[in-house]
Structures are given as C-alpha cells and as structure tokens.
C-alpha atoms as a printed R data frame, in Angstrom:
    type eleno elety resid chain resno      x      y       z
1   ATOM     1    CA   MET     A     1  0.000  0.000   0.000
2   ATOM     2    CA   ASN     A     2  2.864  2.374   0.767
3   ATOM     3    CA   LYS     A     3  4.228  1.788  -2.734
4   ATOM     4    CA   ILE     A     4  0.976  3.015  -4.271
5   ATOM     5    CA   TYR     A     5  1.069  6.241  -2.253
6   ATOM     6    CA   PHE     A     6  4.703  6.761  -3.227
7   ATOM     7    CA   ILE     A     7  3.927  6.316  -6.924
8   ATOM     8    CA   ILE     A     8  0.958  8.689  -6.736
9   ATOM     9    CA   LEU     A     9  3.088 11.253  -4.887
10  ATOM    10    CA   LEU     A    10  5.859 10.911  -7.478
11  ATOM    11    CA   VAL     A    11  3.389 11.515 -10.328
12  ATOM    12    CA   PHE     A    12  2.034 14.657  -8.648
13  ATOM    13    CA   ILE     A    13  5.513 16.003  -7.996
14  ATOM    14    CA   SER     A    14  6.781 15.301 -11.512
15  ATOM    15    CA   CYS     A    15  3.682 16.772 -13.157
16  ATOM    16    CA   SER     A    16  3.452 19.814 -10.917
17  ATOM    17    CA   LYS     A    17  2.871 23.122 -12.683
18  ATOM    18    CA   GLU     A    18  5.006 24.797 -10.046
19  ATOM    19    CA   LYS     A    19  8.335 23.657 -11.484
20  ATOM    20    CA   ARG     A    20 10.902 26.391 -11.359
21  ATOM    21    CA   PHE     A    21 12.543 27.076 -14.683
22  ATOM    22    CA   ASN     A    22 15.356 29.354 -13.676
23  ATOM    23    CA   THR     A    23 18.185 28.131 -15.866
24  ATOM    24    CA   GLU     A    24 18.299 29.009 -19.564
25  ATOM    25    CA   LYS     A    25 20.468 27.175 -22.057
26  ATOM    26    CA   GLU     A    26 21.148 27.245 -25.772
27  ATOM    27    CA   PHE     A    27 19.831 24.069 -27.356
28  ATOM    28    CA   PHE     A    28 19.727 22.408 -30.782
29  ATOM    29    CA   VAL     A    29 17.184 21.707 -33.507
30  ATOM    30    CA   THR     A    30 16.957 18.192 -34.914
31  ATOM    31    CA   SER     A    31 15.214 19.159 -38.162
32  ATOM    32    CA   ILE     A    32 13.525 22.026 -39.987
33  ATOM    33    CA   ASP     A    33 10.810 22.380 -42.602
34  ATOM    34    CA   ALA     A    34 11.282 25.618 -44.547
35  ATOM    35    CA   PRO     A    35  9.708 26.988 -47.723
36  ATOM    36    CA   LEU     A    36 11.937 27.549 -50.741
37  ATOM    37    CA   GLU     A    37 10.391 30.940 -51.496
38  ATOM    38    CA   GLY     A    38  8.865 33.883 -49.679
39  ATOM    39    CA   ILE     A    39  7.270 37.241 -50.456
40  ATOM    40    CA   ILE     A    40  8.752 40.539 -49.347
41  ATOM    41    CA   ASN     A    41  7.026 42.070 -46.269
42  ATOM    42    CA   GLN     A    42  5.045 38.879 -45.573
43  ATOM    43    CA   ASN     A    43  5.668 36.396 -42.757
44  ATOM    44    CA   VAL     A    44  7.820 33.386 -43.549
45  ATOM    45    CA   HIS     A    45  7.234 30.454 -41.181
46  ATOM    46    CA   ILE     A    46  9.790 27.701 -40.588
47  ATOM    47    CA   GLU     A    47  8.881 24.680 -38.483
48  ATOM    48    CA   THR     A    48 11.691 23.418 -36.280
49  ATOM    49    CA   ILE     A    49 11.798 20.191 -34.287
50  ATOM    50    CA   ILE     A    50 13.599 20.261 -30.942
51  ATOM    51    CA   THR     A    51 14.098 17.126 -28.824
52  ATOM    52    CA   LEU     A    52 13.351 17.965 -25.183
53  ATOM    53    CA   GLY     A    53 13.754 15.975 -21.983
54  ATOM    54    CA   GLY     A    54 11.334 15.964 -19.044
55  ATOM    55    CA   CYS     A    55 13.041 18.906 -17.334
56  ATOM    56    CA   THR     A    56 13.233 21.229 -20.346
57  ATOM    57    CA   SER     A    57 10.761 23.500 -22.087
58  ATOM    58    CA   PHE     A    58 11.192 25.687 -25.156
59  ATOM    59    CA   LYS     A    59 11.404 29.420 -24.401
60  ATOM    60    CA   GLN     A    60 12.375 31.338 -27.545
61  ATOM    61    CA   PHE     A    61 14.777 31.656 -30.459
62  ATOM    62    CA   LYS     A    62 17.970 33.706 -30.266
63  ATOM    63    CA   VAL     A    63 18.841 35.296 -33.602
64  ATOM    64    CA   THR     A    64 22.302 36.563 -34.422
65  ATOM    65    CA   GLY     A    65 23.253 38.284 -37.619
66  ATOM    66    CA   SER     A    66 20.933 40.528 -39.541
67  ATOM    67    CA   GLY     A    67 19.551 41.198 -42.957
68  ATOM    68    CA   LYS     A    68 19.756 38.151 -45.204
69  ATOM    69    CA   ASP     A    69 22.284 36.154 -43.160
70  ATOM    70    CA   ARG     A    70 21.099 34.838 -39.780
71  ATOM    71    CA   THR     A    71 21.910 32.150 -37.233
72  ATOM    72    CA   ILE     A    72 18.985 30.878 -35.158
73  ATOM    73    CA   THR     A    73 19.495 29.074 -31.844
74  ATOM    74    CA   PRO     A    74 16.671 27.698 -29.676
75  ATOM    75    CA   ILE     A    75 16.732 28.679 -26.003
76  ATOM    76    CA   VAL     A    76 15.208 26.301 -23.434
77  ATOM    77    CA   ASN     A    77 14.353 26.584 -19.763
78  ATOM    78    CA   ILE     A    78 15.662 23.851 -17.488
79  ATOM    79    CA   ALA     A    79 13.870 22.954 -14.252
80  ATOM    80    CA   THR     A    80 16.266 23.101 -11.345
81  ATOM    81    CA   SER     A    81 13.919 21.831  -8.666
82  ATOM    82    CA   GLY     A    82 11.411 19.029  -8.371
83  ATOM    83    CA   VAL     A    83 11.417 15.591  -9.913
84  ATOM    84    CA   CYS     A    84 11.485 15.392 -13.693
85  ATOM    85    CA   PRO     A    85  9.823 12.607 -15.674
86  ATOM    86    CA   ALA     A    86 12.243 10.496 -17.688
87  ATOM    87    CA   ILE     A    87 10.618 11.209 -21.030
88  ATOM    88    CA   ILE     A    88 12.033 12.563 -24.233
89  ATOM    89    CA   GLN     A    89  9.710 14.270 -26.650
90  ATOM    90    CA   GLU     A    90  9.929 16.074 -29.952
91  ATOM    91    CA   PHE     A    91  8.652 19.636 -29.772
92  ATOM    92    CA   SER     A    92  7.627 21.713 -32.785
93  ATOM    93    CA   ALA     A    93  8.463 25.424 -32.609
94  ATOM    94    CA   ILE     A    94  7.802 27.902 -35.409
95  ATOM    95    CA   TYR     A    95 10.457 30.466 -36.295
96  ATOM    96    CA   SER     A    96  8.912 33.391 -38.203
97  ATOM    97    CA   PHE     A    97 10.399 36.467 -39.797
98  ATOM    98    CA   VAL     A    98  9.346 39.185 -42.210
99  ATOM    99    CA   PRO     A    99 11.833 39.697 -45.069
100 ATOM   100    CA   LYS     A   100 12.355 43.379 -45.812
101 ATOM   101    CA   GLU     A   101 14.504 42.959 -48.936
102 ATOM   102    CA   ILE     A   102 14.325 40.969 -52.151
103 ATOM   103    CA   GLY     A   103 17.030 38.323 -52.466
104 ATOM   104    CA   ILE     A   104 18.308 35.068 -50.996
105 ATOM   105    CA   TYR     A   105 18.036 34.682 -47.216
106 ATOM   106    CA   LYS     A   106 20.583 32.290 -45.696
107 ATOM   107    CA   LEU     A   107 19.432 30.851 -42.387
108 ATOM   108    CA   ARG     A   108 21.466 28.542 -40.150
109 ATOM   109    CA   PHE     A   109 19.734 26.675 -37.330
110 ATOM   110    CA   LYS     A   110 22.065 25.415 -34.609
111 ATOM   111    CA   SER     A   111 21.943 21.588 -34.565
112 ATOM   112    CA   GLY     A   112 25.046 20.826 -32.476
113 ATOM   113    CA   GLU     A   113 27.980 22.500 -30.757
114 ATOM   114    CA   ASN     A   114 29.572 23.454 -34.091
115 ATOM   115    CA   THR     A   115 27.012 22.195 -36.611
116 ATOM   116    CA   TYR     A   116 24.053 23.811 -38.330
117 ATOM   117    CA   ILE     A   117 21.106 22.918 -40.522
118 ATOM   118    CA   GLN     A   118 21.150 25.479 -43.321
119 ATOM   119    CA   THR     A   119 18.429 26.654 -45.646
120 ATOM   120    CA   GLU     A   120 18.101 29.317 -48.302
121 ATOM   121    CA   ILE     A   121 14.828 31.113 -49.040
122 ATOM   122    CA   LYS     A   122 14.373 33.144 -52.210
123 ATOM   123    CA   VAL     A   123 12.318 36.280 -51.502
124 ATOM   124    CA   GLU     A   124 10.629 38.190 -54.322
C-alpha cells in the first residue's frame, strides 16, 4: 500500500505546474521544414523540431546576424527543482520572420555544438 502512495506522490511532484525554470540554455534543432520561397514584407514560417527531456521547455529563439544572413538558436528553460519525468519528446516550434529585402536569405539553425542545418529562401 505504501508503494501506491509513493507512486501517486511521485506523479504529482513530476507533473506539478510549479516547477521552477530558472536556468536558460542554448539548445539544438533536430530538423527544420522551410519553404523555398517567400514574399517581401510577408511572414515566412519555418517549423523546427527540438528534442526535449522531461526537465526542459522551449522558451524562444535567439537570432544573431541581420539582414539576409542569420543564425537561429533555440533557447530552453531547465527545471532546477522538483522531480522530472524520464521522457524525451519532440517539440515543434515555429520560427517566423518578415523579409524586408528581395534576395536570398541564408538561415542557419544550430543543430550541435559546431554544426548547423542550413536553408536558403528566395524572396521576391
């Protein structure tokens, strides 16, 4: 009987909405789905897949570079308290931008310490 209470308690602790996410970290994308073309001054949406563990949640994208040459890195929050479930899940996050110039946009999505998934989008 004590085992049942322990398991129930563990589930409530691991699923608690009160987890504290107070550590941010750069993370990696595992894949992207980007259009080949875009239209000037209209949103371009790129789906990214990020593999997250039980203690991580997607926060935002960090963009370095400007104009037509950009590097995009996902930022995640990491729970530093509580018990985390031992699950790994794929998370879909959309990176959007509005191209302001006609031309080829070169985007690099960080996929490892020194590796990137690259795409080019022709904007007219």
